[in-house]
matplotlib code that plots the C-alpha trace (Angstrom):
import matplotlib.pyplot as plt

x = [12.0, 14.2, 14.8, 16.5, 17.8, 18.7, 20.5, 18.8, 20.6, 18.4, 16.0, 13.6, 10.7, 12.6, 13.7, 10.0, 8.6, 11.3, 10.4, 6.7, 7.2, 9.1, 6.7, 4.0, 3.2, 1.3, 3.3, 3.2, 2.9, 5.4, 5.0, 6.0, 3.3, 4.1, 7.8, 7.2, 7.3, 3.8, 2.6, -0.4, -0.7, -1.6, -3.3, -3.8, -7.1]
y = [-79.0, -78.4, -74.8, -73.5, -70.2, -68.2, -65.2, -63.1, -60.2, -57.3, -55.1, -56.3, -56.6, -59.0, -61.1, -61.2, -62.2, -65.1, -66.1, -66.4, -68.3, -70.9, -71.5, -74.0, -75.7, -74.0, -70.9, -67.2, -64.7, -61.8, -58.3, -54.8, -52.0, -48.8, -49.6, -52.5, -56.4, -57.8, -61.5, -63.3, -67.2, -69.1, -72.5, -74.7, -76.2]
z = [36.4, 33.2, 32.2, 29.1, 28.6, 25.3, 24.5, 22.1, 20.1, 19.7, 21.6, 24.3, 22.1, 19.9, 22.9, 24.2, 20.8, 20.5, 24.0, 23.6, 20.4, 22.3, 25.0, 24.0, 27.5, 30.4, 30.6, 31.2, 28.2, 28.8, 27.6, 28.5, 29.5, 30.7, 31.0, 33.2, 32.5, 32.9, 32.5, 31.9, 32.6, 29.6, 30.2, 27.0, 26.2]

ax = plt.figure().add_subplot(projection="3d")
ax.plot(x, y, z, "-o")
ax.set_aspect("equal")
plt.show()
């Protein structure tokens, strides 16, 4: 498995928006709800 990491300058939501735009394969969609990190598995069709 290969992994890449990026450091995003800005707030948490800017980082999550950037991260979600990069993931184009089977992945997890990340978001913050009630001050907690939540995720949902995304399976391409």
